[in-house]
KETIVEX-378713 format. One record per residue: residue in one letter; x, y, z of N, C-alpha, C, O, CB in turn. Coordinates in steps of 0.1 Angstrom, whole numbers, padded with zeros to 4 digits, always signed. Atoms other than C-alpha are relative to their C-alpha. Glycine has a CB too. Layout:
<sites>
aXYZXYZXYZXYZXYZ;...
</sites>
This chain:
<sites>
m-0005+0000+0014-0612+0098+0182+0009+0011-0002+0020+0010-0008-0012+0000-0010;r-0008-0012+0002-0599+0133+0182+0014-0001+0008+0024+0003+0002-0007+0012+0004;l-0013+0001-0008-0573+0126+0210+0009-0010-0007+0021-0008-0007-0004-0005+0014;a-0008+0010+0006-0561+0095+0192+0007+0006-0013+0019+0003-0016-0008-0013-0004;a-0005-0006+0012-0556+0115+0160+0011+0010+0004+0022+0011-0003-0011+0007-0008;r-0011-0010-0004-0536+0142+0179+0012-0008+0005+0023-0003+0003-0006+0009+0011;a-0012+0008-0005-0514+0115+0195+0008-0005-0011+0020-0006-0010-0005-0012+0009;r-0008+0004+0011-0505+0103+0161+0006+0012-0008+0013+0010-0018-0009-0008-0010;g-0005-0012+0007-0498+0139+0150-0009+0004-0011-0005+0013-0019+0014-0003-0005;g+0008-0003+0011-0527+0141+0127-0009+0012+0002-0013+0019-0007-0009-0011-0004;g+0007-0012-0003-0547+0168+0145-0015-0002+0000-0021+0009+0001+0004+0010-0009;g+0015+0002-0001-0583+0154+0145-0008+0007-0010-0018+0001-0014-0003+0006+0013;n+0008-0006+0010-0596+0179+0120+0007+0001-0014+0003+0008-0022-0003+0015+0005;g-0007+0001+0013-0572+0171+0092+0008+0012-0004+0010+0015-0016-0011-0003-0011;s-0007-0012+0003-0553+0203+0095+0015-0001-0002+0022+0009-0005-0003+0010+0010;g-0014+0002+0004-0519+0188+0090+0009-0004+0012+0004-0009+0022+0006+0012-0006;a-0010+0005-0010-0487+0181+0110+0001+0009+0012+0008+0004+0022+0013+0000-0007;n-0002-0008-0012-0490+0209+0135-0010-0004+0011-0012+0004+0021-0002+0015-0003;g+0009+0005-0010-0516+0189+0155-0013+0008+0001-0019+0007+0012+0007+0000+0013;g+0013-0007-0001-0545+0212+0147+0001+0013+0008-0008+0020+0009-0010-0008+0006;r-0002-0013-0007-0530+0241+0166+0000+0012-0009+0005+0011-0020+0013+0000+0009;s-0001-0013+0008-0534+0276+0154+0008+0010+0008+0011+0007+0020-0014+0006-0004;g-0008-0010-0007-0514+0306+0163+0013+0002-0006+0016-0003-0017+0001-0004+0015;p-0013-0004+0006-0479+0319+0158+0009-0013-0001+0007-0022+0007+0007+0010+0008;p-0009+0011+0002-0452+0295+0146+0010+0000+0012+0011+0010+0019+0007+0000-0013;a-0010+0001-0010-0425+0283+0169+0011+0010-0003+0015+0012-0014+0006-0015+0001;r-0010-0010+0002-0398+0309+0175+0014-0006+0002+0016-0015+0010-0003+0012+0010;l-0014+0004-0001-0361+0305+0171+0008+0008+0010+0006+0020+0011+0007+0000-0014;t-0009-0007-0008-0335+0314+0196+0012+0005-0008+0012+0002-0020+0006-0009+0012;a-0012-0005+0007-0302+0331+0186+0008-0012-0005+0012-0012-0017+0008+0009+0008;v-0007+0012+0004-0285+0297+0185-0007-0007-0011-0001-0012-0021+0003-0009+0012;g+0008+0006+0011-0313+0282+0165+0000+0007-0013+0000+0001-0024-0015-0002+0005;t-0001-0008+0012-0312+0310+0141+0013-0002-0007+0013-0003-0020-0002+0015+0004;g-0013+0002+0006-0275+0305+0135+0000-0014-0006+0006-0016-0017+0011+0001+0010;l+0000+0014+0006-0280+0267+0130-0009-0001-0012-0005-0007-0022-0005-0010+0011;l+0008+0000+0012-0309+0272+0106+0006+0007-0011+0005+0003-0023-0014+0007+0004;a-0006-0008+0010-0290+0298+0087+0011-0009-0007+0012-0010-0019+0006+0013+0005;l-0011+0008+0005-0260+0275+0084-0005-0012-0008+0000-0015-0019+0009-0005+0011;v+0005+0012+0007-0279+0243+0075-0007+0004-0013-0005-0003-0023-0009-0008+0010;g+0008-0003+0012-0303+0260+0051+0009+0005-0011+0007+0002-0023-0010+0011+0004;t-0009-0005+0010-0275+0279+0033+0008-0011-0006+0011-0011-0018+0008+0011+0005;l-0009+0011+0005-0253+0248+0030-0009-0010-0008-0004-0015-0018+0006-0008+0012;v+0009+0009+0008-0283+0227+0017-0002+0007-0014-0001+0000-0024-0013-0002+0007;a+0002-0007+0012-0290+0254-0009+0012+0000-0009+0012-0002-0021-0005+0014+0002;a-0012+0000+0007-0254+0256-0019+0004-0014-0005+0008-0015-0017+0012+0005+0009;g-0003+0013+0004-0249+0219-0020-0009-0005-0012-0005-0011-0021-0002-0010+0012;a+0009+0004+0011-0280+0214-0042+0004+0007-0013+0003+0001-0023-0015+0004+0004;d-0004-0007+0012-0269+0241-0066+0013-0006-0006+0014-0007-0018+0002+0015+0004;r-0013+0006+0005-0234+0226-0068-0003-0014-0006+0003-0017-0016+0010-0001+0011;l+0003+0014+0005-0249+0191-0073-0007+0001-0013-0004-0007-0022-0008-0007+0010;v+0008+0000+0012-0274+0201-0099+0007+0008-0012+0007+0003-0023-0014+0007+0003;f-0005-0009+0010-0256+0229-0118+0015+0000+0000+0021+0007-0009-0005+0014+0001;g-0015+0001+0000-0219+0222-0109+0007+0013+0006+0019+0013+0005+0004-0002-0014;g-0006-0012-0006-0213+0256-0092-0010+0007+0009-0022+0002+0010+0005+0009-0011;l+0009-0008-0008-0228+0282-0069-0006+0011-0008+0002+0020-0012+0007+0005+0013;g+0006-0010+0008-0253+0303-0088-0013+0005+0005-0015+0008+0017-0001-0005-0014;v+0013-0005-0003-0289+0313-0089-0007-0008+0011-0014-0002+0020-0009+0001-0012;l+0006+0008-0010-0302+0284-0068+0005+0003+0014-0002+0004+0023+0001-0015-0003;f-0007-0004-0012-0277+0292-0041-0005+0014+0005-0009+0015+0017+0015+0000-0001;g+0005-0014-0004-0288+0329-0041-0014+0000+0004-0017+0006+0014+0002+0009-0012;l+0014+0000-0003-0325+0322-0041-0002-0008+0014-0010-0004+0022-0008-0007-0011;g+0001+0008-0012-0320+0296-0013+0004+0009+0012-0002+0008+0023+0009-0012+0000;y-0005-0009-0010-0300+0322+0007-0011+0010+0004-0013+0013+0016+0013+0006-0004;v+0010-0010-0002-0327+0348+0003-0012-0006+0008-0017+0000+0017-0005+0007-0013;a+0011+0007-0007-0354+0323+0014+0004-0003+0014-0005-0002+0023-0004-0013-0008;v-0004+0003-0013-0334+0313+0044+0000+0013+0009-0004+0013+0020+0015-0006+0000;c+0000-0013-0007-0329+0350+0054-0014+0004+0004-0016+0009+0015+0007+0010-0008;f+0014-0003-0002-0366+0355+0051-0006-0008+0012-0012-0002+0021-0009-0002-0012;q+0005+0008-0010-0374+0326+0073+0006+0003+0014+0000+0003+0024+0003-0015-0003;l-0007-0003-0012-0348+0336+0099-0007+0013+0006-0010+0013+0018+0015+0003-0003;a+0006-0012-0005-0363+0371+0102-0014-0001+0005-0018+0006+0014+0001+0011-0011;v+0014+0002-0003-0399+0359+0104-0001-0009+0013-0010-0007+0021-0007-0006-0011;r+0001+0010-0011-0392+0331+0130+0008+0002+0012+0006-0005+0022+0003-0013-0006;v-0008-0003-0012-0367+0346+0154-0008+0006+0011-0017+0014+0009+0012+0009-0004;r+0007-0006-0011-0378+0355+0189+0003+0015+0001+0013+0019-0005+0004-0007+0013;l-0001-0014-0001-0383+0391+0197+0013+0004+0008+0020+0014+0005-0012+0007+0007;a-0012-0003-0008-0355+0390+0223+0013-0002-0008+0023+0003-0004+0000-0009+0013;d-0012+0004+0008-0331+0376+0197+0000+0006-0014+0006+0001-0023+0002-0015-0001;l+0001-0006+0013-0340+0399+0167+0013+0003-0007+0014+0000-0019-0008+0012+0001;p-0013-0003+0008-0304+0410+0159+0007-0012-0005+0015-0011-0014+0009+0007+0010;a-0007+0012+0005-0294+0374+0153-0003-0003-0014+0005-0009-0021-0004-0012+0009;a+0004+0004+0014-0313+0371+0120+0008+0007-0010+0014+0000-0019-0015+0004-0002;p-0008-0006+0011-0295+0397+0099+0015-0002+0002+0023+0000-0007-0002+0015+0000;i-0015+0003-0003-0261+0387+0116+0003-0014-0005+0014-0016-0011+0003+0002+0014;s-0003+0014+0003-0263+0349+0111+0000-0003-0014+0007-0012-0019-0009-0009+0008;g+0001+0003+0014-0272+0350+0075+0013+0002-0008+0017-0008-0015-0011+0008-0007;p-0013-0002+0007-0240+0365+0061+0011-0009+0004+0020-0013-0003+0004+0014+0001;i-0010+0010-0005-0219+0343+0083-0002-0013-0006+0008-0020-0011+0000-0001+0016;a+0003+0013+0007-0236+0312+0069+0003+0001-0015+0008-0009-0020-0015-0004+0002;f-0004-0002+0014-0231+0326+0034+0015-0002-0002+0019-0009-0011-0005+0014-0005;a-0015+0001+0001-0194+0330+0039+0005-0015+0003+0014-0019-0004+0007+0009+0010;v-0004+0014-0003-0191+0295+0055-0004-0009-0012+0004-0018-0016-0008-0005+0013;a+0004+0008+0012-0210+0280+0025+0010+0002-0011+0014-0007-0018-0014+0003-0005;l-0010-0003+0011-0186+0297+0001+0014-0007+0004+0020-0012-0005+0003+0015-0001;l-0012+0007-0004-0156+0284+0021+0000-0015-0002+0010-0021-0006+0003+0003+0015;v+0002+0014+0000-0169+0249+0022-0002-0005-0015+0004-0015-0018-0011-0005+0009;l+0004+0005+0013-0183+0245-0013+0005+0007-0013+0003+0002-0024-0015+0000-0001;e-0006-0006+0012-0165+0269-0036+0014-0005-0003+0022-0005+0007+0000+0016+0002;p-0013+0005+0003-0135+0255-0054+0010+0012+0001+0007+0023-0002+0001-0006-0014;v-0011-0010-0002-0102+0273-0046+0010-0002-0011+0014-0013-0014+0006-0001+0014;a-0010+0001+0011-0078+0281-0075+0014-0002+0005+0022-0010-0001+0000+0012-0008;a-0014+0001-0005-0046+0284-0054-0001-0007+0014-0010-0005+0022+0006+0014+0002;p-0001+0007-0013-0036+0262-0024+0004+0009+0011+0010+0020+0009+0009-0012-0001;g-0005-0007-0012-0030+0274+0011-0010+0010+0005-0021+0012+0000+0012+0008-0003;v+0009-0010-0007-0045+0301+0034-0002+0012-0009-0014+0017-0010+0006+0004+0013;t+0002-0012+0009-0039+0329+0009-0010-0004-0011-0018+0005-0015+0013+0004-0006;g+0010+0004+0010-0058+0309-0018-0014+0000+0006-0024+0004-0001+0003-0013-0005;q+0013+0000-0007-0087+0304+0007-0005+0014+0001-0017+0017-0001+0001-0007+0013;v+0004-0013-0002-0088+0341+0015-0004+0007-0013-0014+0014-0014+0011+0008+0008;v+0003-0006+0013-0087+0352-0021-0012-0006-0006-0020+0001-0012+0012-0002-0010;g+0012+0007+0005-0113+0326-0031-0012+0005+0008-0023+0007+0001+0001-0015+0002;l+0011-0005-0007-0136+0338-0003-0003+0015-0004-0015+0018-0006+0003+0000+0015;a+0002-0014+0004-0131+0375-0012-0006+0001-0014-0016+0009-0016+0013+0008+0001;s+0006-0001+0014-0138+0369-0049-0014-0006+0000-0023-0001-0007+0009-0007-0010;g+0014+0005-0001-0168+0347-0040-0010+0009+0005-0021+0010+0001+0000-0013+0008;l+0009-0010-0006-0183+0373-0018-0002+0012-0010-0013+0017-0011+0006+0006+0013;a+0001-0011+0009-0176+0400-0044-0009-0004-0012-0017+0004-0017+0013+0004-0006;l+0008+0004+0011-0192+0380-0072-0015-0003+0003-0023-0002-0005+0006-0013-0006;r+0014+0003-0004-0223+0372-0052-0005+0010+0010-0014+0008+0018-0001-0014+0007;a+0004-0011-0009-0227+0405-0034-0015+0004-0002-0021+0007+0008+0009+0012-0003;g+0014-0003+0002-0261+0410-0049-0009-0009+0008-0018-0004+0015-0004-0001-0015;w+0008+0009-0008-0275+0379-0033+0002+0002+0015-0007+0002+0022+0004-0014-0004;l-0003-0002-0014-0257+0386-0001-0007+0012+0006-0013+0012+0016+0015+0002+0002;f+0006-0013-0005-0270+0422+0002-0016-0001+0000-0022+0004+0008+0004+0012-0009;t+0014+0001+0001-0305+0412-0009-0006-0008+0012-0015-0004+0018-0004-0008-0013;g+0004+0009-0011-0309+0384+0017+0002+0008+0014-0007+0007+0022+0007-0013+0000;t-0003-0007-0013-0293+0405+0045-0009+0012+0001-0014+0015+0012+0015+0004+0000;g+0009-0012+0000-0313+0436+0036-0014-0004+0003-0021+0003+0011+0001+0008-0013;l+0013+0005-0003-0345+0416+0036-0002-0003+0014-0012+0000+0020-0003-0012-0009;a+0001+0004-0014-0338+0402+0070+0000+0012+0009-0007+0013+0018+0012-0009+0003;a-0001-0012-0009-0328+0436+0084-0013+0008-0001-0017+0013+0009+0011+0009-0005;v+0013-0008+0002-0360+0453+0070-0011-0007+0008-0019-0001+0015-0004+0001-0014;i+0010+0008-0008-0382+0425+0085+0002+0001+0015-0008+0003+0022-0001-0014-0005;v-0003-0001-0014-0365+0426+0118-0003+0014+0005-0008+0016+0016+0015-0003+0003;a+0003-0014-0004-0367+0464+0120-0015+0002+0001-0020+0009+0010+0006+0010-0010;a+0014-0001-0001-0404+0462+0112-0006-0007+0012-0015-0002+0018-0007-0005-0013;r+0005+0007-0011-0410+0436+0138+0003+0007+0013-0005+0008+0022+0006-0014+0001;f-0004-0007-0012-0391+0456+0164-0009+0013+0002-0014+0015+0013+0015+0005-0001;l+0008-0012-0002-0410+0488+0157-0015-0003+0003-0021+0004+0011+0000+0008-0013;a+0014+0004-0003-0444+0470+0157-0001-0004+0015-0011+0000+0021-0004-0011-0009;q+0001+0004-0014-0436+0455+0191+0002+0012+0009-0005+0012+0020+0012-0011+0003;r-0001-0012-0009-0425+0488+0205-0013+0008+0000-0016+0013+0011+0012+0009-0006;r+0013-0007+0000-0458+0504+0194-0010-0007+0008-0018-0001+0015-0005+0001-0015;i+0009+0008-0008-0477+0476+0210+0003+0002+0015-0007+0004+0022+0001-0015-0003;r-0003-0003-0014-0459+0481+0243-0003+0014+0004-0008+0015+0015+0015-0003+0002;r+0004-0014-0003-0464+0518+0242-0015+0001+0002-0020+0008+0011+0005+0010-0010;a+0014-0001+0000-0501+0514+0235-0005-0007+0013-0015-0002+0019-0006-0007-0012;r+0004+0007-0013-0504+0489+0265+0003+0009+0012-0005+0009+0021+0007-0013+0001;r-0003-0008-0011-0487+0513+0288-0009+0012+0001-0013+0017+0012+0015+0005-0001;a+0009-0012+0000-0509+0542+0277-0014-0003+0005-0021+0006+0010+0000+0006-0014;s+0014+0004-0003-0541+0523+0283-0002-0005+0014-0013-0008+0019-0006-0010-0009;
</sites>
């Protein structure tokens, strides 16, 4: 009975979609971190634009949530990817979904610069959160390695 439930993805003990497994969540590689950042930020920006007609609070909150998830789920070997990929995805979302007042490349650059300036609070909050979490994870892992070497 339990094996059949696991084969269906139910987990035998009713614990949900993870098949009843416990332990750490799946870790993201650097490429996975970049893709998650891009997709998550674009979804948040698209939802905000669809619901409210522009990029505002929903976009900012979505970006901060994406940055948190990136920092928590990235592999230890790829820790620098979390605080780097978030701002790149933020800028791409602005380029794709923010309306531009003037046509041409100059209009795109000015639109991106003003979009980044107007949303700097959200950008710095999400990036700072990711950087703090990544730094804490790095220091904790370094302490664990030192303690193992000492014993």
